[in-house]
N, C-alpha and C positions, 0 to 999 in steps of 0.2 A: 471616357465616353465609350459605350458599347458600340460595336460594329453590327449588332443585331438589329435589322430594320424594325422588327416587331417591338423591341424595347424603345426605339426612337419614337415610334408611333404611340406607344403607351404613355408618353409624356404629354400628349396633346389633350386638350379638353374633350370631354365625352362627346359633345355634338360633332366635333371634327373627326373623332375616331369612327363614329357611326356613319358620318358622311363618306369616309373612305371605304367602309364595309359596303355601304349601299352602292357606291361607284363600282366596286369590284363585282358585286352581284349583277349589276346592270351590264357591265362589259363582258361578263361571262356569257351573257345571252345576246351578244352583238352578232346576230346571224344575218340580218337583212342586208347591210351595206356590202360586206365582202362578196356576197353571192347574188346580188341583185341583177347584175348583167346576165349571169348564167340563167337565172329563173326567167327573166323576160325573153331571152332568146330561145331557150330550150323548152320551157314549160308553157309559155304563152305564145310561142312561135311568132314573135314580133319581128319585123324587118329591122336591120341594123340602124337604118336612119331613124326609125321610130324610137328605138331604144336610146340612141344618142340624144334625141330631143327630150325624151322623158328624164334621162339622167341629168341633162343640163338643167331642166326645171327643178329636179330634186336638189341639185347642188346649189342653185340660186336660192331655193327655199331655205336651205341650211344656213347660208350667209345672212339672209333676212332674219331668220329665226334667232341667230346669235345676237344681232344688233337689237332687235325688238326685246330679246331677253334681258339685255342690259338696262333698257328703259324700264321694263316691268320690275326688274330687281330693285331699282331705286325707288319706284313709285308704289308698287304693290307690296314689296318686301321680298326677302330671299325665300321664305318658306312658301308663300303663295305661288311664286313663280316656279319653284321646284314642283309643287303639286300639280299645277296647270300643265307643265311640260310632261312630267312622268306619267300621271294618270291619263292625260289626253293621248299621248303617243302610245302608251301601253294598250289602251282600248282600241285605237286605230289599227295597231299591229295585229291584235287578236282578230278583229273583224276582217282584215285583209286575208288572214289565214282561213277564215270560214266562208268568204265570198270569192270563189275562184274566177268569176266572170270578169273579163277585162272592162266591161261597162262600168262596174263598180270599183274594180281594183285600181285603175289608173287615177281617178280623182282622189281616192283615199290615199294613194301613195304620195301624190303632190301635197295633200294636206298634211300628211305625216312629215314630209320634209320641212314644212313651215312651222311645225310645233316641236319636233323631236329635240332640237338643240337649244330651246329656250332655257333649259336648266343650267347650261354650262357657265354663263356669267354668274348665276346665283350661287352655284357650288364654289366657284373661286372667291366670290365676295364673302361667303361665310368664313373661309379660311382667313381672308384679310381682316374680317371683323373680330374673330375670336383669338387670333394669335398675335402676340406682340411682334414688333418689327424684326427683332432678332431671330424669330422663329418662322417668319413667313416663307422664306425660301425653302426651309425644310418641310413646311406644310404643303407647298406646291409640289415639291419633290414626292411627298407621300401620295398626293393626288395622281401624279403621273405614274407612280409605281402601281397603284390600283388599276389605272387605265391600261397600262402595258401588260400586266399579268392577266387581267380579264380578257383583253383583246387576243393575246396569244392563245390562251386556252379556248376561248369562244370560237376563234377562227378554225382551229383544229376540229372541234366538235361539230361546227357548222358544216364542214365538208361531209361528215357522216350523215347528218340530217338531210343535206341537199340531195344525196344519192338515194336516201330512203323515201322521203316525201317532202317536197318543197314547202308544203303547208306548215310543217314542223318548224321551219325557220322562223316564220312569222309568229306562230303560237309561242315558241320558246322565247323569242325576243320580247314579245308583248308581256308575257307572264313575269319575266325577270324585271322588266321595267316597272310593272305594277307593284312587284315586291319592294322595289326601291321606293316607290311612292308611298306605300303603306308604312315603311320604316320612317320616312320623313314625317308623315302625318302623326304618328304616335310618339316619336322619339326626338325629333329635331325641332328646337324652338326658333322663333324669329330672332335674328341677330342684327337687323338693320340699325345703325346708329341714328340717334336723333339729330336733326339738323341743328347746327350751332345757333344760339340766339344771342344777339348783342346784349350786353349788360347795361342797364340804365344807370346813369351817374348817381341816381338817388337810391339804387338798390342796395340792400345790406349785404354784408359778406356772405351770409348763409342763404340768400334768397334763391328761390327755385329757378330764376332766370339765369343763374350763373352757368356759363357753358362748360362742357367737359374739356379739360385741358388737353386730352389726347385727341379730340376731334376738332379742336379749334384751329384756325390758320396759324402757322408758325410765324409768319411775317405780318405783324399788326399794321404795317404801313400800306398794305394793299389787300384788297378782297380777293380771295381765290376764285378763279374762273371755274365754273362747274360744267362748262361745255367742253368736251374733249376736242372738238373741232376748232376751238379758239385757243388751244393750248399748244404753243410751238414746241415746247420741250417734249410733251407727250407725242406730238406728231413726228418728231425726230425719232423717238423710240419706236413708234409704229413702223416708220420707214425701215429702220434697222431690222425689226422683226420680219417684215415682209421680205427684205433682201435675204436674210438668213434662211427663211422657210423656202423661198424660191430656189435657193441653192440646194437645200437639204432634200427637197422633194425629188431631186434628180436620182436619189438612190432607189426610188420606186418607179421612175419613168425611164431613165436612160441606162442605169446600171444593169437591169435585166438584159438589155440589148448587148451591152459590153461583155457580160459574162457568157451569154449563150451564143451570140452571133460572131463577135470578134474573137473571143477566146475559145469558143467551141465546146463549152461545158453544157451538160444537161440542165434543164430548168431547176431541178432539185438543188443544185449547188447554190443558185441565187436564193432560192427559198430558205435554205439553211442560214445564209448570211443575213437575210432580212429578219429572220427569227432571232438570230444572235443579237441584233441591235436592240430589239424589244426586251429580250431576256436580260441583257446587261443593264439596261435602264431600270428595269423592274427590281433587279437584285442589288444594285450598288448605288443608284443615284441618291437615295435618301440618306444613306450613311456617309457618302462622300460630301454631300452638301452640309450635313450636320458637323462633320469634322472641320470644314473650311469656313464656318460662319464667322470666325474672327477676322477674316480677310475682307477687304473692300469688294462688294458684290459686283459692281460694274467693271472692275478690273478683272475679276474672275470671268465675267461674261465676255469681255473682250478677248481674254486668253482662250476661252472655249470657242469663240467664234473663229479665232485664228487657227486653232487645232482642227476644227471641222473643215475649214477651207483647205488646210494642208492635207487632210485625209482624202478629200475629193480630188485635190490636185495630184495625189499619188496614183490614182486608179489607172490612168492611161499609160503609165511608164512601163509596166510589166504585165503581160497577159498570162498570169498564173494565179491559181486559186489561193495559194499562200499569201501572195502579195495583196490580192483583193481582201483577204481576211484581215491582214494588218491594217489596210486602209479603213475597213469597217470599225476596227478597234479604235483607231485614231479619231474618226469623225464622231463615233459614239461618245468617246470621252469629251469631245468638244460640246456635244449636245448636253451631256450631263452637267458640265460646268456652266453653260450659258442659259439654258431655258428657265430653270427655276429662279435664278438670280434676276433675270429681266422682269419676270412676273412680280417678284417681291418689290422691285423698285417701283413698278407701276402701282402696286397696292399702296405703297407709302407716298408716292407723288400725288395720287388722286385725292381730291377732297372726299371725306368719308361719305357724304351724302350723294356723291356722284361715282362712287367706286364701281358700281355695276356697269354703268355706261362706259367708263374707261376700260374696264377689263373686257367688256364685250367687243368693243372696237379693236382692242389688241388681239383678241382671239379670232376675230373675223379675218384678220390678215392671213392667218394660217390657211383658212379655206380658200380665200381668194388666190393666194400664192399657189396652192395645189391645183387650182383650176387653170391658172395662167401658165404654169410650168411646161406642160406638154407643147403648147403652141409656140413657146420660145425655144425650148431646149432640143426638141426633136429635129427641127430644121437645122439648127446650129450643129448638132451632133453629126448629121448627115453631111453637112458642108465642110466641117473642119476636121473630122476624123477623131480618133480616140485621144491622141496626145494633146492636140491643140484644144479640143473641147474641155477636157478635164483640167488641163493646165490653165485655162481661163478662169477657173473657179476662185483661186486665191486673189486674183486681180479684182474680180467682182466683189469679193468680201472685204477688201481693204478699206473702202469708205466706211463700212459699218464698224470696223474695229476702231477707226479714228473717232467716229461719233461717240461711241461708248466711252472711250477714254476721256473725251472732252466733257461729256455729261458727268463722269465721275469727278472731274476736277472742278466743275462749276456749279452743279445743281444737287448732287447727291450729298447734301449737308443737312443736319437736323433742323436748322432754321428755315430751310426751303421746303421741307417735306410736310405737306399739309395733312397727310394721313398717318404720320408717324405715331406709333403707340409703344409705350414702355411696359404695358401690362395688358392682360386679356380684357376684352370688353364683356361684362356680364350679360347673358341673354335676358 
């Protein structure tokens, strides 16, 4: 198997390849979020309290957008949800760049937060629809590769645009989002599986009511629950994801303080470390996942979770840039091993007709954890100090490792996986 990520992506069905290209283009123009605080404070001259309230509203809108996106993905379809999100948020971003008055800008920004992330569950569901179970982790790794590459390049370019004219941030973000929407409109078909229909005892073997064996429940003795909130296995997986993300967000919230204040390095040192994390994920995740697909995925996820916790636990031991760099390498390897494997399990566990809702709730935990992290970690960091705070991370992660190993032993089995697929679903 080639280690070239381009060749790995080339094996995917054409709609999946186009989806990754569109995601890359969209993320190359991700200018609004990284520089939103700067624009509101510097260019709109808002008070910090006003900015905090507006950012909270934007973040809350993002969480709601992801959850609603999951419902729309299952009811309207993947393609319509993508178009609604991409074309709608693209138009709003362009309008915000053309209407600099706060009277119009603020309500448009709040509306933008409620529509911009509708596409995320739909994009993930398309990968789950079109790739067989053996390739889903690799497909999600490809999606993360496109996101990380685009984010790294877009953030760097956005800094130049922000100093030139803040309006260019919104125009650039909107135009790249609209370009993604146009790509979806002309090139990506609907992939939503049809709901399974019970077979009449009088139906013939070739009748049209015969369900698709790849989308039917694997356990005929029980009907699959299509509500993720009533699915205990899924809720355990969500809890593990929340715990992992809560720990992982510390590299953006607390690590800057450790590197700059406790170790005394300039901010650029932390910036390079944060960039290294994204670059490593973008360059190596998809090929590592492709190489390891013969291994049991939840065991890989548990190993990755343990490595990430170990990496964070190392940080407080030595206040030196080389040690910080080693810690970044360790927790990035943990992220690479765990994130795509957990998403692949969710795509297989969810009933096909509810895949969008399952993936949306799973993805929403990332946004919630990112919002909760500062409120929990900053006071703890101040009270405990470097060694105790970072040393606490492996202990916090231990329950998640245990849950993943138990799920591997009990539920990650072909007869239990309702969304298991041995071949691609034709559009």
